[in-house]
C-alpha positions in Angstrom: -46.6 14.3 -14.3 -47.2 10.5 -16.4 -43.6 10.2 -14.9 -45.2 9.2 -11.5 -45.3 5.7 -13.5 -41.1 5.7 -14.9 -39.2 2.6 -13.4 -35.9 5.3 -11.9 -37.0 6.1 -8.5 -35.7 9.8 -9.8 -38.0 10.3 -12.3 -40.9 9.3 -9.7 -39.8 12.1 -7.8 -40.1 14.9 -10.3 -43.7 15.2 -10.1 -44.0 15.2 -6.0 -41.5 18.9 -6.2 -44.5 19.8 -9.1 -47.0 19.4 -7.0 -45.9 20.8 -4.1 -45.3 24.2 -5.7 -48.7 24.4 -7.5 -50.5 22.8 -5.6 -50.1 25.9 -3.7 -51.3 28.1 -6.4 -53.7 26.3 -8.0 -57.7 26.1 -7.2 -58.5 22.7 -5.0 -60.3 21.0 -8.0 -57.0 20.7 -9.8 -55.9 19.3 -7.1 -58.5 17.0 -6.4 -58.9 16.2 -9.9 -54.9 16.3 -11.0 -52.4 16.2 -8.0 -54.3 13.4 -6.2 -54.3 10.5 -7.4 -50.8 10.8 -8.7 -49.9 10.9 -4.6 -52.2 7.8 -4.2 -50.4 5.8 -6.1 -47.1 7.1 -5.2 -48.5 6.9 -1.5 -48.2 3.4 -1.7 -44.2 3.0 -3.6 -41.3 0.4 -3.2 -39.6 3.2 -2.3 -38.9 5.0 1.7 -38.0 8.1 0.0 -40.8 8.6 -2.2 -43.5 7.8 0.2 -41.8 10.1 2.3 -41.9 13.0 0.1 -45.3 12.1 -0.4 -46.1 12.9 3.0 -43.6 16.0 2.9 -45.6 17.7 -0.3 -49.4 17.0 1.4 -48.0 18.8 4.3 -46.3 21.8 2.5 -49.4 22.4 0.2 -51.8 22.1 3.7 -49.4 24.9 5.6 -49.4 28.1 2.3 
């Protein structure tokens, strides 16, 4: 999860993919305490692709 603050945008994408998959199987308190801070940091990212993938990650966590 520490990669969300890397300079390379591809490194910032990695936690999003992990959160999308893990968010479906971990308890809600883990999502709230661990994943939401990362998502809240990345949703204001300067790279549009990162912001779009934050939205996709949230949608994927909500639909499954």
